N, CA, C and O atoms as a GROMACS GRO file, in nm:
protein
  308
    1MET      N    1  -0.328  -0.363   1.736
    1MET     CA    2  -0.410  -0.338   1.641
    1MET      C    3  -0.264  -0.309   1.567
    1MET      O    4  -0.178  -0.229   1.604
    2LYS      N    5  -0.260  -0.399   1.451
    2LYS     CA    6  -0.147  -0.360   1.343
    2LYS      C    7  -0.148  -0.277   1.197
    2LYS      O    8  -0.214  -0.331   1.108
    3ILE      N    9  -0.077  -0.147   1.165
    3ILE     CA   10  -0.147  -0.094   1.001
    3ILE      C   11   0.002  -0.227   0.911
    3ILE      O   12   0.105  -0.294   0.903
    4PHE      N   13  -0.090  -0.181   0.880
    4PHE     CA   14  -0.015  -0.239   0.709
    4PHE      C   15   0.007  -0.129   0.613
    4PHE      O   16  -0.077  -0.039   0.612
    5ILE      N   17   0.162  -0.120   0.488
    5ILE     CA   18   0.117  -0.012   0.474
    5ILE      C   19   0.215  -0.088   0.312
    5ILE      O   20   0.318  -0.140   0.356
    6GLY      N   21   0.207  -0.109   0.127
    6GLY     CA   22   0.312  -0.132   0.073
    6GLY      C   23   0.245  -0.009  -0.057
    6GLY      O   24   0.202   0.106  -0.054
    7ILE      N   25   0.275  -0.141  -0.185
    7ILE     CA   26   0.239  -0.011  -0.288
    7ILE      C   27   0.182  -0.082  -0.448
    7ILE      O   28   0.188  -0.201  -0.420
    8THR      N   29   0.140  -0.077  -0.568
    8THR     CA   30   0.074  -0.163  -0.597
    8THR      C   31   0.058  -0.110  -0.770
    8THR      O   32   0.074   0.011  -0.751
    9GLN      N   33   0.047  -0.117  -0.854
    9GLN     CA   34  -0.009  -0.034  -1.006
    9GLN      C   35  -0.116  -0.131  -1.001
    9GLN      O   36  -0.191  -0.098  -1.092
   10ASN      N   37  -0.178  -0.269  -0.924
   10ASN     CA   38  -0.317  -0.242  -0.951
   10ASN      C   39  -0.393  -0.219  -0.844
   10ASN      O   40  -0.340  -0.280  -0.750
   11GLN      N   41  -0.501  -0.156  -0.804
   11GLN     CA   42  -0.630  -0.080  -0.692
   11GLN      C   43  -0.656  -0.283  -0.668
   11GLN      O   44  -0.657  -0.355  -0.568
   12GLU      N   45  -0.672  -0.312  -0.812
   12GLU     CA   46  -0.734  -0.460  -0.696
   12GLU      C   47  -0.733  -0.566  -0.618
   12GLU      O   48  -0.813  -0.644  -0.566
   13GLU      N   49  -0.509  -0.529  -0.632
   13GLU     CA   50  -0.501  -0.587  -0.589
   13GLU      C   51  -0.464  -0.529  -0.372
   13GLU      O   52  -0.406  -0.571  -0.272
   14ILE      N   53  -0.545  -0.416  -0.421
   14ILE     CA   54  -0.538  -0.341  -0.220
   14ILE      C   55  -0.632  -0.402  -0.160
   14ILE      O   56  -0.637  -0.419  -0.038
   15GLN      N   57  -0.743  -0.454  -0.272
   15GLN     CA   58  -0.845  -0.453  -0.175
   15GLN      C   59  -0.858  -0.698  -0.146
   15GLN      O   60  -0.896  -0.764  -0.050
   16ARG      N   61  -0.824  -0.725  -0.237
   16ARG     CA   62  -0.765  -0.911  -0.196
   16ARG      C   63  -0.661  -0.847  -0.107
   16ARG      O   64  -0.714  -0.818   0.000
   17LEU      N   65  -0.510  -0.806  -0.110
   17LEU     CA   66  -0.492  -0.774   0.082
   17LEU      C   67  -0.529  -0.765   0.108
   17LEU      O   68  -0.560  -0.861   0.178
   18LEU      N   69  -0.635  -0.613   0.128
   18LEU     CA   70  -0.766  -0.581   0.254
   18LEU      C   71  -0.812  -0.746   0.280
   18LEU      O   72  -0.780  -0.792   0.390
   19THR      N   73  -0.860  -0.805   0.219
   19THR     CA   74  -0.976  -0.892   0.211
   19THR      C   75  -0.826  -1.014   0.388
   19THR      O   76  -0.830  -1.047   0.507
   20TYR      N   77  -0.703  -1.025   0.229
   20TYR     CA   78  -0.615  -1.178   0.321
   20TYR      C   79  -0.591  -1.131   0.457
   20TYR      O   80  -0.566  -1.210   0.547
   21GLN      N   81  -0.601  -0.961   0.482
   21GLN     CA   82  -0.509  -0.973   0.641
   21GLN      C   83  -0.626  -0.958   0.731
   21GLN      O   84  -0.618  -0.969   0.853
   22GLY      N   85  -0.777  -0.922   0.644
   22GLY     CA   86  -0.823  -0.937   0.810
   22GLY      C   87  -0.806  -0.763   0.758
   22GLY      O   88  -0.880  -0.706   0.838
   23GLY      N   89  -0.788  -0.730   0.729
   23GLY     CA   90  -0.803  -0.526   0.761
   23GLY      C   91  -0.893  -0.501   0.721
   23GLY      O   92  -0.922  -0.548   0.611
   24THR      N   93  -0.985  -0.410   0.792
   24THR     CA   94  -1.060  -0.300   0.754
   24THR      C   95  -1.107  -0.251   0.702
   24THR      O   96  -1.087  -0.351   0.633
   25LYS      N   97  -1.194  -0.149   0.617
   25LYS     CA   98  -1.191  -0.112   0.512
   25LYS      C   99  -1.224   0.002   0.552
   25LYS      O  100  -1.182   0.091   0.478
   26ASP      N  101  -1.294   0.044   0.658
   26ASP     CA  102  -1.327   0.200   0.694
   26ASP      C  103  -1.184   0.264   0.749
   26ASP      O  104  -1.211   0.384   0.738
   27SER      N  105  -1.034   0.257   0.807
   27SER     CA  106  -0.959   0.202   0.777
   27SER      C  107  -0.804   0.215   0.708
   27SER      O  108  -0.689   0.230   0.749
   28LEU      N  109  -0.896   0.195   0.534
   28LEU     CA  110  -0.787   0.229   0.450
   28LEU      C  111  -0.849   0.310   0.379
   28LEU      O  112  -0.963   0.351   0.358
   29THR      N  113  -0.643   0.335   0.317
   29THR     CA  114  -0.600   0.466   0.281
   29THR      C  115  -0.553   0.513   0.125
   29THR      O  116  -0.446   0.571   0.110
   30GLU      N  117  -0.609   0.493   0.051
   30GLU     CA  118  -0.522   0.464  -0.071
   30GLU      C  119  -0.476   0.585  -0.129
   30GLU      O  120  -0.532   0.689  -0.096
   31LEU      N  121  -0.402   0.587  -0.192
   31LEU     CA  122  -0.308   0.709  -0.262
   31LEU      C  123  -0.257   0.715  -0.390
   31LEU      O  124  -0.186   0.627  -0.438
   32GLY      N  125  -0.303   0.856  -0.467
   32GLY     CA  126  -0.250   0.758  -0.562
   32GLY      C  127  -0.345   0.794  -0.723
   32GLY      O  128  -0.455   0.849  -0.716
   33PRO      N  129  -0.294   0.762  -0.835
   33PRO     CA  130  -0.216   0.750  -0.856
   33PRO      C  131  -0.035   0.823  -0.864
   33PRO      O  132  -0.030   0.940  -0.904
   34PHE      N  133   0.094   0.758  -0.830
   34PHE     CA  134   0.185   0.827  -0.854
   34PHE      C  135   0.280   0.790  -0.945
   34PHE      O  136   0.333   0.681  -0.924
   35LEU      N  137   0.327   0.871  -1.069
   35LEU     CA  138   0.433   0.824  -1.101
   35LEU      C  139   0.505   0.789  -1.186
   35LEU      O  140   0.545   0.802  -1.302
   36SER      N  141   0.510   0.753  -1.118
   36SER     CA  142   0.657   0.596  -1.152
   36SER      C  143   0.615   0.564  -0.908
   36SER      O  144   0.564   0.615  -0.808
   37GLN      N  145   0.700   0.432  -0.967
   37GLN     CA  146   0.785   0.357  -0.883
   37GLN      C  147   0.858   0.428  -0.759
   37GLN      O  148   0.861   0.401  -0.638
   38GLU      N  149   0.902   0.505  -0.818
   38GLU     CA  150   1.035   0.605  -0.716
   38GLU      C  151   0.914   0.677  -0.622
   38GLU      O  152   0.915   0.650  -0.502
   39ASP      N  153   0.838   0.743  -0.658
   39ASP     CA  154   0.742   0.854  -0.610
   39ASP      C  155   0.660   0.724  -0.506
   39ASP      O  156   0.636   0.750  -0.388
   40ALA      N  157   0.632   0.623  -0.552
   40ALA     CA  158   0.532   0.583  -0.443
   40ALA      C  159   0.652   0.489  -0.416
   40ALA      O  160   0.591   0.382  -0.418
   41LEU      N  161   0.770   0.458  -0.396
   41LEU     CA  162   0.843   0.488  -0.323
   41LEU      C  163   0.849   0.534  -0.164
   41LEU      O  164   0.834   0.471  -0.060
   42LEU      N  165   0.881   0.686  -0.196
   42LEU     CA  166   0.966   0.809  -0.223
   42LEU      C  167   0.873   0.821  -0.062
   42LEU      O  168   0.920   0.840   0.051
   43TRP      N  169   0.726   0.801  -0.105
   43TRP     CA  170   0.591   0.838   0.017
   43TRP      C  171   0.587   0.719   0.113
   43TRP      O  172   0.580   0.729   0.236
   44LEU      N  173   0.593   0.593   0.036
   44LEU     CA  174   0.641   0.474   0.157
   44LEU      C  175   0.757   0.404   0.221
   44LEU      O  176   0.772   0.296   0.279
   45ASN      N  177   0.860   0.544   0.177
   45ASN     CA  178   0.992   0.509   0.297
   45ASN      C  179   0.930   0.614   0.382
   45ASN      O  180   0.940   0.596   0.504
   46HIS      N  181   0.844   0.758   0.323
   46HIS     CA  182   0.874   0.868   0.428
   46HIS      C  183   0.790   0.764   0.584
   46HIS      O  184   0.814   0.734   0.700
   47LEU      N  185   0.698   0.750   0.494
   47LEU     CA  186   0.577   0.722   0.542
   47LEU      C  187   0.652   0.597   0.694
   47LEU      O  188   0.639   0.633   0.810
   48LYS      N  189   0.720   0.463   0.661
   48LYS     CA  190   0.796   0.400   0.804
   48LYS      C  191   0.860   0.510   0.770
   48LYS      O  192   0.848   0.521   0.649
   49GLU      N  193   0.935   0.616   0.823
   49GLU     CA  194   1.007   0.677   0.898
   49GLU      C  195   0.941   0.729   1.027
   49GLU      O  196   0.973   0.740   1.145
   50LYS      N  197   0.813   0.761   0.936
   50LYS     CA  198   0.719   0.786   1.069
   50LYS      C  199   0.582   0.746   1.172
   50LYS      O  200   0.512   0.795   1.261
   51ILE      N  201   0.597   0.641   1.105
   51ILE     CA  202   0.467   0.526   1.214
   51ILE      C  203   0.656   0.442   1.231
   51ILE      O  204   0.742   0.441   1.143
   52ARG      N  205   0.664   0.386   1.371
   52ARG     CA  206   0.735   0.294   1.415
   52ARG      C  207   0.662   0.164   1.326
   52ARG      O  208   0.714   0.100   1.234
   53ASN      N  209   0.520   0.146   1.389
   53ASN     CA  210   0.482  -0.016   1.398
   53ASN      C  211   0.400  -0.031   1.246
   53ASN      O  212   0.289  -0.072   1.212
   54LEU      N  213   0.468   0.000   1.207
   54LEU     CA  214   0.381  -0.065   1.042
   54LEU      C  215   0.457  -0.206   0.925
   54LEU      O  216   0.564  -0.185   0.869
   55GLU      N  217   0.420  -0.270   0.916
   55GLU     CA  218   0.390  -0.409   0.806
   55GLU      C  219   0.377  -0.431   0.686
   55GLU      O  220   0.277  -0.458   0.620
   56GLU      N  221   0.513  -0.414   0.650
   56GLU     CA  222   0.514  -0.391   0.509
   56GLU      C  223   0.428  -0.523   0.378
   56GLU      O  224   0.471  -0.639   0.382
   57LEU      N  225   0.368  -0.505   0.323
   57LEU     CA  226   0.270  -0.573   0.221
   57LEU      C  227   0.355  -0.559   0.124
   57LEU      O  228   0.379  -0.442   0.094
   58SER      N  229   0.410  -0.645   0.062
   58SER     CA  230   0.454  -0.694  -0.086
   58SER      C  231   0.336  -0.698  -0.221
   58SER      O  232   0.227  -0.731  -0.174
   59SER      N  233   0.332  -0.685  -0.298
   59SER     CA  234   0.168  -0.700  -0.388
   59SER      C  235   0.238  -0.794  -0.427
   59SER      O  236   0.359  -0.799  -0.408
   60MET      N  237   0.140  -0.924  -0.515
   60MET     CA  238   0.215  -1.060  -0.592
   60MET      C  239   0.232  -0.980  -0.743
   60MET      O  240   0.340  -1.000  -0.799
   61GLU      N  241   0.161  -0.915  -0.794
   61GLU     CA  242   0.106  -0.886  -0.909
   61GLU      C  243   0.290  -0.864  -0.952
   61GLU      O  244   0.386  -0.846  -0.878
   62ASN      N  245   0.279  -0.878  -1.145
   62ASN     CA  246   0.490  -0.805  -1.201
   62ASN      C  247   0.387  -0.694  -1.217
   62ASN      O  248   0.266  -0.669  -1.215
   63THR      N  249   0.567  -0.620  -1.243
   63THR     CA  250   0.566  -0.457  -1.222
   63THR      C  251   0.572  -0.433  -1.402
   63THR      O  252   0.620  -0.514  -1.481
   64SER      N  253   0.510  -0.300  -1.438
   64SER     CA  254   0.542  -0.279  -1.523
   64SER      C  255   0.567  -0.139  -1.556
   64SER      O  256   0.469  -0.067  -1.538
   65LYS      N  257   0.686  -0.075  -1.606
   65LYS     CA  258   0.659   0.040  -1.635
   65LYS      C  259   0.628   0.157  -1.674
   65LYS      O  260   0.690   0.262  -1.658
   66ASP      N  261   0.470   0.124  -1.759
   66ASP     CA  262   0.430   0.188  -1.842
   66ASP      C  263   0.283   0.182  -1.693
   66ASP      O  264   0.270   0.088  -1.614
   67GLY      N  265   0.243   0.240  -1.695
   67GLY     CA  266   0.091   0.220  -1.534
   67GLY      C  267   0.132   0.361  -1.396
   67GLY      O  268   0.246   0.400  -1.372
   68GLY      N  269   0.060   0.390  -1.356
   68GLY     CA  270   0.020   0.471  -1.246
   68GLY      C  271   0.040   0.344  -1.094
   68GLY      O  272  -0.032   0.246  -1.074
   69TRP      N  273   0.160   0.388  -1.007
   69TRP     CA  274   0.134   0.322  -0.860
   69TRP      C  275   0.050   0.429  -0.796
   69TRP      O  276   0.022   0.548  -0.810
   70TYR      N  277   0.019   0.317  -0.710
   70TYR     CA  278  -0.051   0.310  -0.602
   70TYR      C  279  -0.047   0.279  -0.419
   70TYR      O  280  -0.041   0.170  -0.362
   71GLY      N  281  -0.051   0.360  -0.384
   71GLY     CA  282  -0.015   0.393  -0.177
   71GLY      C  283  -0.094   0.295  -0.122
   71GLY      O  284  -0.117   0.238  -0.229
   72PHE      N  285  -0.179   0.202  -0.009
   72PHE     CA  286  -0.178   0.235   0.036
   72PHE      C  287  -0.232   0.179   0.224
   72PHE      O  288  -0.233   0.057   0.212
   73THR      N  289  -0.259   0.201   0.326
   73THR     CA  290  -0.247   0.194   0.416
   73THR      C  291  -0.390   0.112   0.511
   73THR      O  292  -0.501   0.164   0.506
   74PHE      N  293  -0.369   0.006   0.577
   74PHE     CA  294  -0.510   0.009   0.640
   74PHE      C  295  -0.417  -0.099   0.760
   74PHE      O  296  -0.306  -0.151   0.768
   75GLU      N  297  -0.576  -0.087   0.861
   75GLU     CA  298  -0.538  -0.120   0.999
   75GLU      C  299  -0.601  -0.316   1.067
   75GLU      O  300  -0.723  -0.337   1.068
   76GLN      N  301  -0.540  -0.386   1.096
   76GLN     CA  302  -0.592  -0.541   1.144
   76GLN      C  303  -0.602  -0.445   1.277
   76GLN      O  304  -0.525  -0.351   1.300
   77ILE      N  305  -0.751  -0.503   1.391
   77ILE     CA  306  -0.842  -0.472   1.447
   77ILE      C  307  -0.773  -0.629   1.536
   77ILE      O  308  -0.831  -0.674   1.635
   0.00000   0.00000   0.00000
């Protein structure tokens, strides 16, 4: 089992990554919106410290200062 984690501004990107990585929908957890990228990164780094066996996914989307950020985790079995 592999656990993926990431942040994005586009919630549709989460579904794309879930499908691309072969993740299971029942294991998907979404958080947000975070008010800033910094807040989302704090959440991401906190989980990376707690759970060692994570693979971080980078969003392919362009980022902007406007809009919220969303965190996500899911499992690939």
